[in-house]
C-alpha positions as CSV (number, residue, x, y, z in Angstrom):
1,M,-202.6,-41.8,222.9
2,G,-204.2,-44.8,220.4
3,R,-207.1,-44.0,218.0
4,T,-209.8,-41.3,218.3
5,A,-213.3,-41.8,216.7
6,V,-215.9,-39.1,216.0
7,G,-218.7,-39.7,213.9
8,G,-222.0,-38.1,212.3
9,T,-224.4,-37.8,209.5
10,F,-223.0,-34.0,208.4
11,E,-226.0,-33.4,206.6
12,Y,-224.9,-29.7,205.9
13,L,-221.3,-29.7,207.5
14,H,-222.6,-26.7,209.9
15,D,-219.8,-24.4,212.0
16,G,-221.2,-27.3,214.8
17,H,-219.7,-30.4,212.9
18,K,-217.0,-28.4,211.7
19,H,-216.3,-27.2,215.8
20,L,-216.6,-31.3,216.7
21,I,-214.4,-32.1,213.7
22,K,-211.4,-29.8,214.9
23,K,-211.8,-31.2,218.4
24,A,-211.4,-34.7,217.2
25,F,-208.1,-34.0,215.4
26,E,-206.6,-31.8,218.2
27,T,-207.7,-35.3,220.3
28,A,-206.0,-37.2,218.0
29,G,-202.9,-35.8,217.8
30,D,-200.5,-37.4,215.7
31,D,-203.0,-40.3,215.8
32,I,-205.1,-41.8,212.6
33,L,-209.2,-39.8,213.5
34,D,-211.5,-42.7,212.7
35,I,-214.3,-40.0,210.8
36,G,-217.5,-42.4,211.0
37,L,-220.0,-41.1,208.4
38,T,-223.4,-42.7,208.6
39,S,-225.2,-44.6,205.4
40,D,-227.5,-43.6,203.6
41,E,-230.0,-46.4,205.5
42,M,-228.9,-44.7,208.5
43,A,-229.4,-41.3,207.6
44,G,-232.7,-42.5,206.2
45,Q,-234.6,-42.8,210.0
46,K,-234.0,-39.2,210.0
47,N,-237.8,-38.6,208.0
48,R,-236.2,-35.8,206.2
49,D,-234.4,-35.7,202.7
50,I,-230.9,-35.5,203.5
51,P,-228.1,-35.5,200.8
52,D,-226.6,-39.1,200.0
53,Y,-223.5,-40.7,201.4
54,P,-221.3,-39.9,198.0
55,T,-222.3,-36.1,198.5
56,R,-222.2,-36.2,202.4
57,K,-218.2,-37.9,202.1
58,A,-217.8,-35.3,198.9
59,N,-218.3,-31.9,201.2
60,L,-216.6,-33.7,203.8
61,L,-213.7,-34.5,202.0
62,Y,-213.6,-30.9,201.0
63,Y,-213.4,-29.3,204.6
64,L,-210.5,-31.5,205.6
65,K,-208.1,-30.7,202.3
66,E,-209.3,-27.0,204.0
67,L,-208.7,-28.4,207.2
68,N,-204.9,-29.5,205.7
69,V,-205.1,-32.7,206.9
70,P,-203.0,-35.1,205.5
71,E,-205.1,-38.4,204.3
72,S,-202.6,-40.7,206.5
73,H,-204.2,-38.7,209.5
74,Y,-207.5,-40.1,208.5
75,Q,-209.5,-42.7,207.1
76,I,-213.7,-42.1,206.6
77,Q,-215.8,-45.0,207.7
78,M,-219.5,-45.7,207.0
79,L,-221.4,-46.2,209.4
80,T,-224.2,-48.6,209.0
81,D,-225.2,-48.5,213.7
82,P,-224.6,-45.9,215.7
83,Y,-221.6,-47.9,217.3
84,G,-219.1,-48.5,213.6
85,T,-216.2,-49.7,214.9
86,T,-216.2,-48.6,218.4
87,L,-217.3,-51.9,219.9
88,E,-214.4,-53.6,218.4
89,G,-212.0,-51.2,217.9
90,D,-208.6,-50.3,219.3
91,Y,-209.8,-46.9,220.6
92,E,-208.7,-44.7,223.0
93,C,-211.0,-41.8,222.8
94,I,-213.8,-40.9,221.5
95,V,-215.0,-37.1,221.2
96,V,-218.6,-36.4,220.2
97,S,-221.5,-33.6,220.8
98,P,-224.3,-33.3,224.0
99,E,-226.9,-35.0,220.9
100,T,-224.8,-38.2,220.6
101,Y,-223.0,-38.7,224.4
102,P,-225.6,-40.9,225.4
103,V,-224.1,-42.9,221.9
104,A,-221.2,-42.8,223.6
105,L,-221.7,-44.3,227.0
106,K,-223.6,-47.0,225.4
107,I,-220.6,-47.9,223.7
108,N,-218.7,-48.2,227.0
109,E,-220.9,-50.1,228.3
110,L,-221.2,-52.6,225.5
111,R,-216.9,-52.7,225.5
112,K,-217.2,-53.2,229.0
113,A,-219.5,-56.2,229.5
114,N,-217.2,-57.7,226.4
115,G,-214.7,-57.2,228.1
116,R,-213.0,-54.2,226.5
117,P,-211.4,-51.2,228.2
118,E,-213.7,-48.1,228.6
119,I,-212.8,-45.3,226.1
120,K,-212.5,-41.5,227.0
121,I,-215.2,-39.5,226.0
122,V,-214.0,-35.8,225.2
123,R,-217.7,-34.1,224.9
124,I,-217.7,-30.2,223.5
125,E,-220.4,-28.1,224.1
126,Y,-222.7,-27.2,221.2
127,V,-222.2,-24.3,218.9
128,M,-224.4,-21.4,219.2
129,A,-226.7,-19.5,216.3
130,D,-226.8,-15.7,216.8
131,D,-230.1,-16.8,218.9
132,D,-228.0,-19.0,221.5
133,I,-230.0,-21.5,220.2
134,P,-227.6,-24.4,219.3
135,I,-226.8,-24.7,215.3
136,S,-228.7,-28.2,213.9
137,S,-229.4,-29.6,210.5
138,T,-232.9,-29.1,211.7
139,R,-232.9,-25.8,211.6
140,I,-231.3,-25.2,208.6
141,V,-233.4,-27.5,207.0
142,H,-236.3,-25.3,208.8
143,G,-235.1,-22.3,207.7
144,E,-234.4,-21.0,210.6
145,I,-230.3,-20.5,209.9
146,D,-227.6,-20.9,207.9
147,V,-224.9,-23.4,208.5
148,H,-223.2,-20.4,210.7
149,G,-225.9,-19.7,212.5
150,H,-226.7,-16.8,211.6
151,L,-230.7,-16.2,211.7
152,K,-232.7,-15.9,208.6
153,G,-235.8,-13.9,208.0
154,S,-235.3,-11.9,210.2
């Protein structure tokens, strides 16, 4: 299989993000996984304070060490737009959440328009919090849940 891509802001690296990243490595197999991490400028469009790029990258690297993934099996790239290198790169697959699925569809639309082959889209399901609502950074910021989806203040 060729290269696999996954991307995100990975603001709090919650259990939903971890599930996405694990599935991306599983999909990539022995091939390299390109992990797109949104730039501070892109992350700033979320209308809330988000940890800066170096902090988010350090947290991501820490998690990858926990997974015991060799550094030769991934590369982290700064995303300055929603597509990263997926429009031109030699990708076989992209792993997305329901939230980012429309971006993957747009990537394939743009690749096709430019005469490039479409990328296989692997769409994972949301990881649910204790209340059966998806874990999200927004919910964590609002103090509803922790990074594992456990309810706070109940």
